[in-house]
N, CA, C and O of each residue as an XYZ file, in Angstrom:
448
protein
N      -5.027    -13.490      2.722
C      -4.149    -14.390      2.429
C      -4.600    -15.952      2.630
O      -3.767    -16.803      2.939
N      -6.028    -16.273      2.424
C      -6.422    -17.650      2.363
C      -5.711    -18.355      1.470
O      -5.473    -19.524      1.774
N      -5.272    -17.907      0.348
C      -4.468    -18.493     -0.571
C      -3.229    -19.136     -0.155
O      -2.789    -20.144     -0.707
N      -2.582    -18.449      0.983
C      -1.191    -18.911      1.587
C      -1.255    -19.110      2.971
O      -0.284    -18.899      3.697
N      -2.507    -19.564      3.446
C      -2.802    -19.459      5.041
C      -1.694    -20.415      5.774
O      -1.081    -20.049      6.777
N      -1.524    -21.646      5.166
C      -0.682    -22.563      5.703
C       0.680    -22.143      5.751
O       1.338    -22.451      6.745
N       1.292    -21.379      4.674
C       2.668    -20.741      4.536
C       2.696    -19.663      5.648
O       3.596    -19.757      6.483
N       1.849    -18.698      5.742
C       1.654    -17.628      6.576
C       1.882    -18.204      8.402
O       2.582    -17.790      9.327
N       1.018    -19.187      8.275
C       1.002    -19.643      9.785
C       2.340    -20.210     10.097
O       2.871    -19.910     11.166
N       2.981    -21.074      9.181
C       4.159    -21.578      9.590
C       5.294    -20.719      9.597
O       6.239    -21.092     10.292
N       5.419    -19.515      8.894
C       6.663    -18.833      8.784
C       6.595    -17.403      9.279
O       7.605    -16.706      9.367
N       5.228    -16.929      9.640
C       5.151    -15.447     10.170
C       4.861    -15.481     11.410
O       3.901    -16.154     11.784
N       5.681    -14.718     12.354
C       5.185    -14.523     13.770
C       4.038    -14.128     14.020
O       3.643    -13.037     13.608
N       3.259    -14.972     14.770
C       1.848    -14.881     15.170
C       0.738    -15.237     13.791
O      -0.472    -15.010     13.811
N       1.505    -15.841     12.642
C       0.780    -16.101     11.287
C      -0.514    -16.915     11.625
O      -1.492    -16.798     10.887
N      -0.544    -17.602     12.541
C      -1.980    -18.498     12.872
C      -3.055    -17.786     13.162
O      -4.217    -18.111     12.920
N      -2.540    -16.436     13.880
C      -3.332    -15.737     14.337
C      -3.902    -14.473     13.373
O      -5.069    -14.082     13.383
N      -2.933    -13.979     12.626
C      -3.325    -13.043     11.822
C      -3.398    -13.201     10.288
O      -3.738    -12.285      9.541
N      -3.021    -14.541      9.848
C      -3.437    -14.917      8.499
C      -4.936    -15.027      8.105
O      -5.677    -15.559      8.932
N      -5.365    -14.669      7.160
C      -6.773    -14.539      6.830
C      -6.990    -15.903      6.216
O      -6.033    -16.461      5.680
N      -8.320    -16.551      6.258
C      -8.830    -17.844      5.745
C      -9.525    -17.475      4.617
O     -10.050    -18.347      3.924
N      -9.645    -15.774      4.199
C     -10.562    -15.933      3.069
C     -10.030    -16.469      1.825
O      -8.831    -16.289      1.613
N     -10.737    -17.107      0.957
C     -10.214    -17.636     -0.375
C     -10.219    -16.538     -1.214
O     -11.022    -15.616     -1.070
N      -9.260    -16.577     -2.199
C      -9.080    -15.603     -3.355
C      -8.629    -16.132     -4.642
O      -7.920    -17.138     -4.670
N      -8.985    -15.537     -5.692
C      -8.516    -16.078     -6.877
C      -7.012    -15.652     -7.296
O      -6.123    -16.308     -7.839
N      -7.051    -14.369     -6.863
C      -5.575    -13.526     -6.853
C      -5.214    -13.370     -5.446
O      -5.966    -13.348     -4.472
N      -3.701    -13.245     -5.504
C      -3.435    -12.668     -3.904
C      -2.384    -11.469     -4.314
O      -1.435    -11.625     -5.083
N      -2.684    -10.422     -3.750
C      -1.835     -8.897     -3.984
C      -0.979     -8.863     -2.605
O      -1.440     -8.012     -1.846
N      -0.035     -9.445     -2.156
C       0.636     -9.338     -0.995
C       1.599     -7.930     -0.763
O       2.531     -7.681     -1.528
N       1.301     -7.188      0.214
C       1.719     -5.927      0.537
C       2.233     -5.944      1.821
O       2.089     -6.857      2.633
N       2.988     -4.649      2.023
C       3.389     -4.357      3.417
C       2.505     -3.776      4.245
O       2.535     -3.952      5.463
N       1.621     -3.011      3.620
C       0.345     -2.414      4.287
C      -0.740     -2.392      3.094
O      -0.408     -2.401      1.909
N      -2.043     -2.364      3.533
C      -3.013     -2.416      2.927
C      -3.070     -1.154      2.084
O      -3.571     -1.316      0.971
N      -2.689     -0.023      2.366
C      -2.391      1.222      1.633
C      -1.649      0.906      0.182
O      -2.132      1.107     -0.933
N      -0.557      0.447      0.448
C       0.475     -0.118     -0.553
C      -0.262     -0.904     -1.608
O      -0.077     -0.520     -2.762
N      -1.026     -1.886     -1.433
C      -1.835     -2.663     -2.020
C      -2.888     -1.944     -2.829
O      -3.088     -2.133     -4.029
N      -3.539     -1.104     -2.057
C      -4.398     -0.156     -2.601
C      -3.864      0.708     -4.058
O      -4.476      0.721     -5.126
N      -2.751      1.302     -3.802
C      -1.958      2.003     -4.384
C      -1.324      1.218     -5.707
O      -1.211      1.755     -6.809
N      -0.952     -0.075     -5.418
C      -0.683     -0.820     -6.602
C      -1.805     -1.216     -7.542
O      -1.647     -1.323     -8.759
N      -2.884     -1.416     -6.940
C      -4.138     -1.619     -7.946
C      -4.473     -0.228     -8.705
O      -4.902     -0.127     -9.855
N      -4.198      0.758     -7.856
C      -4.500      2.177     -8.794
C      -3.398      2.344     -9.957
O      -3.624      2.758    -11.094
N      -2.062      1.905     -9.393
C      -1.001      2.048    -10.271
C      -1.423      1.162    -11.555
O      -1.187      1.617    -12.674
N      -1.944      0.103    -11.430
C      -2.405     -0.887    -12.675
C      -3.524     -0.359    -13.621
O      -3.542     -0.586    -14.831
N      -4.721      0.578    -12.753
C      -5.717      0.882    -13.372
C      -4.941      1.834    -14.084
O      -5.004      1.846    -15.313
N      -4.159      2.699    -13.417
C      -3.622      4.047    -14.243
C      -3.116      3.667    -15.680
O      -3.375      4.259    -16.728
N      -2.270      2.455    -15.485
C      -1.517      2.041    -16.769
C      -2.489      1.563    -17.843
O      -2.355      1.802    -19.044
N      -3.691      0.717    -17.173
C      -4.721      0.516    -18.228
C      -5.570      1.638    -19.011
O      -5.994      1.590    -20.166
N      -5.684      2.566    -18.144
C      -6.479      3.671    -18.544
C      -5.873      4.980    -19.228
O      -6.488      5.922    -19.726
N      -4.356      4.758    -19.102
C      -3.501      5.832    -19.490
C      -3.820      7.126    -18.891
O      -3.830      8.159    -19.560
N      -4.125      7.080    -17.437
C      -4.617      8.100    -16.681
C      -3.787      8.075    -15.246
O      -3.751      6.991    -14.666
N      -3.230      9.018    -14.744
C      -2.602      9.118    -13.543
C      -3.863      9.053    -12.377
O      -4.557     10.035    -12.113
N      -4.003      7.883    -11.815
C      -4.814      7.642    -10.793
C      -4.285      7.748     -9.370
O      -5.067      8.113     -8.492
N      -3.287      7.518     -9.133
C      -2.371      7.558     -7.762
C      -2.867      9.000     -7.124
O      -3.265      9.961     -7.783
N      -2.755      8.928     -5.764
C      -2.988     10.017     -4.921
C      -1.975     11.010     -5.022
O      -0.975     10.445     -5.464
N      -1.759     12.169     -4.834
C      -0.670     12.909     -4.681
C      -0.037     13.092     -3.301
O      -0.786     13.044     -2.326
N       1.134     13.274     -3.146
C       1.801     13.237     -1.844
C       1.182     14.160     -0.795
O       1.051     13.871      0.394
N       0.778     15.429     -1.440
C      -0.050     16.461     -0.623
C      -1.603     15.660     -0.158
O      -2.004     15.674      1.005
N      -2.171     15.146     -1.023
C      -3.445     14.290     -0.298
C      -2.996     13.382      0.624
O      -3.556     13.382      1.720
N      -2.135     12.634      0.423
C      -2.029     11.352      1.301
C      -1.483     12.255      2.828
O      -2.012     12.049      3.921
N      -0.562     13.062      2.652
C      -0.001     13.790      3.824
C      -1.313     14.367      4.563
O      -1.544     14.056      5.731
N      -2.059     15.119      3.918
C      -3.274     15.750      4.728
C      -4.221     14.918      5.265
O      -4.867     15.194      6.276
N      -4.365     13.547      4.398
C      -5.328     12.616      5.025
C      -4.784     12.104      6.156
O      -5.605     11.921      7.055
N      -3.386     11.744      6.457
C      -2.864     11.168      7.637
C      -2.889     12.223      8.755
O      -3.048     11.971      9.949
N      -2.713     13.419      8.219
C      -2.355     14.585      9.349
C      -3.859     14.568     10.047
O      -3.972     14.579     11.273
N      -5.144     14.537      9.052
C      -6.206     14.727      9.786
C      -6.809     13.786     10.617
O      -7.624     14.060     11.497
N      -6.333     12.483     10.283
C      -6.851     11.153     11.016
C      -6.076     11.355     12.372
O      -6.626     11.051     13.430
N      -4.694     11.911     12.338
C      -4.078     11.889     13.500
C      -4.634     12.804     14.464
O      -4.666     12.614     15.680
N      -5.127     13.935     13.764
C      -5.594     15.140     14.508
C      -6.888     14.649     15.175
O      -7.086     14.917     16.360
N      -7.724     13.983     14.501
C      -8.952     13.519     14.901
C      -8.660     12.297     16.095
O      -9.531     11.943     16.889
N      -7.424     11.793     16.065
C      -7.225     11.064     17.469
C      -7.027      9.624     16.912
O      -7.198      8.778     17.789
N      -6.747      9.177     15.828
C      -6.392      7.832     15.326
C      -4.960      7.782     15.870
O      -4.163      8.695     16.086
N      -4.837      6.156     16.066
C      -3.522      5.807     16.600
C      -3.010      4.517     15.536
O      -3.822      3.719     15.070
N      -1.760      4.472     15.288
C      -0.991      3.477     14.270
C      -1.485      2.059     15.072
O      -1.551      1.868     16.287
N      -1.806      1.140     13.960
C      -2.235     -0.010     14.533
C      -0.939     -0.921     14.895
O      -1.057     -2.046     15.381
N       0.103     -0.414     14.653
C       1.329     -1.174     15.217
C       2.034     -0.470     16.300
O       2.427     -1.017     17.331
N       2.161      0.687     16.028
C       2.969      1.563     17.187
C       2.037      1.822     18.392
O       2.522      1.937     19.518
N       0.542      1.928     18.151
C      -0.454      2.266     19.048
C      -0.354      3.801     19.453
O      -1.096      4.312     20.292
N       0.697      4.512     18.728
C       0.682      6.079     19.039
C      -0.052      6.835     17.960
O      -0.288      6.420     16.825
N      -0.415      8.128     18.530
C      -1.309      8.933     17.747
C      -0.004      9.876     16.809
O       0.360     10.977     17.220
N       0.491      9.349     15.741
C       1.665      9.937     14.988
C       1.534      9.645     13.740
O       0.825      8.700     13.392
N       2.283     10.508     12.755
C       2.017     10.339     11.274
C       2.871      9.109     10.813
O       3.960      9.165     10.241
N       2.154      7.960     11.178
C       2.747      6.668     10.564
C       1.620      5.681     10.337
O       0.546      5.829     10.920
N       1.836      4.700      9.522
C       0.590      3.705      9.051
C       1.273      2.301      9.351
O       2.240      1.995      8.652
N       0.939      1.623     10.117
C       1.235      0.167     10.349
C       2.783      0.262     10.606
O       3.530     -0.536     10.039
N       3.286      1.248     11.471
C       4.508      1.234     11.840
C       5.624      2.056     10.855
O       6.781      2.339     11.166
N       4.950      2.347      9.608
C       5.951      3.086      8.681
C       5.626      4.470      8.748
O       4.478      4.908      8.813
N       6.854      5.264      8.728
C       6.639      6.720      8.986
C       6.095      7.226      7.550
O       6.315      6.639      6.491
N       5.436      8.277      7.679
C       4.874      8.970      6.315
C       5.952      9.121      5.317
O       5.662      8.891      4.143
N       7.088      9.455      5.604
C       8.153      9.310      4.409
C       8.212      8.261      3.708
O       8.389      8.291      2.490
N       8.074      7.205      4.385
C       8.149      5.824      3.893
C       6.852      5.514      2.930
O       6.921      4.717      1.995
N       5.922      6.082      3.199
C       4.619      5.892      2.282
C       4.859      6.702      1.225
O       4.559      6.267      0.113
N       5.380      7.894      1.328
C       5.511      8.842      0.089
C       6.460      8.242     -0.756
O       6.236      8.399     -1.956
N       7.505      7.568     -0.438
C       8.648      6.833     -1.242
C       8.056      5.633     -2.092
O       8.567      5.294     -3.159
N       6.936      5.012     -1.542
C       6.429      3.880     -2.201
C       5.412      4.556     -3.251
O       5.111      3.832     -4.200
N       4.883      5.742     -3.218
C       4.104      6.288     -4.197
C       4.971      6.906     -5.170
O       4.790      6.803     -6.384
N       5.889      7.532     -4.645
C       7.080      8.083     -5.768
C       7.621      6.771     -6.554
O       7.765      7.009     -7.753
N       7.926      5.571     -6.214
C       8.051      4.271     -6.805
C       7.031      3.989     -7.746
O       7.300      3.761     -8.925
N       6.076      3.991     -7.376
C       4.731      3.384     -8.227
C       4.768      4.481     -9.393
O       4.782      4.084    -10.559
N       4.785      5.915     -9.094
C       4.874      6.994    -10.201
C       5.958      6.677    -11.043
O       5.767      6.662    -12.259
N       7.080      6.418    -10.570
C       8.206      6.269    -11.436
C       8.032      5.189    -12.255
O       8.307      5.330    -13.447
N       7.601      4.064    -11.825
C       7.157      2.958    -12.621
C       6.298      3.139    -13.842
O       6.609      2.657    -14.931
N       5.048      3.950    -13.602
C       4.141      4.301    -14.587
C       5.132      5.204    -15.457
O       5.158      4.792    -16.617
N       5.870      6.195    -15.266
C       6.484      7.081    -15.936
C       7.476      6.406    -16.889
O       7.532      6.690    -18.085
N       8.353      5.383    -16.216
C       9.080      4.700    -17.077
C       8.433      3.838    -18.265
O       8.863      3.945    -19.414
N       7.324      2.937    -17.913
C       6.347      2.324    -18.595
C       5.890      3.345    -20.017
O       5.982      2.909    -21.164
N       5.488      4.485    -19.756
C       4.986      5.634    -20.794
C       6.365      5.846    -21.616
O       6.369      5.825    -22.846
N       7.621      6.068    -20.791
C       8.863      6.577    -21.749
C       8.986      5.476    -22.654
O       9.221      5.768    -23.827
N       8.861      4.122    -22.308
C       9.114      3.157    -23.294
C       8.260      2.923    -24.210
O       8.542      2.433    -25.304
N       6.865      3.337    -23.746
C       6.104      3.221    -24.931
C       6.221      4.366    -26.032
O       6.006      4.125    -27.220
N       6.552      5.544    -25.593
C       6.850      6.647    -26.409
C       8.274      6.360    -27.491
O       8.513      6.850    -28.595
N       8.975      5.480    -26.757
C      10.364      5.510    -27.421
C      10.253      4.343    -28.694
O      11.068      4.241    -29.611
N       9.156      3.587    -28.517
C       8.980      2.376    -29.457
C       8.178      2.712    -30.780
O       7.967      1.833    -31.615
């Protein structure tokens, strides 16, 4: 977030502590880093005409495995099926919306 360091510092709780100073050409702002990675995968999926997003089953299994290994959520500090304070269901909903966006794009292309 080096691109918007001052804004984050001024407008986000503890922004002066959590804002990155790393300079970037492009900024992808997301609620969690997972969502940012999925957004990039969705973009690559569109460019390659290939579904690259992970399945719900894969994401669920990954989270269950890291929780079983003792990982804790960075926000809640609990050993639970959450990421950055958001429950698994919320993450799966984000994935579903990204998939739907790609499907709608494909449907529009087919209709033209």
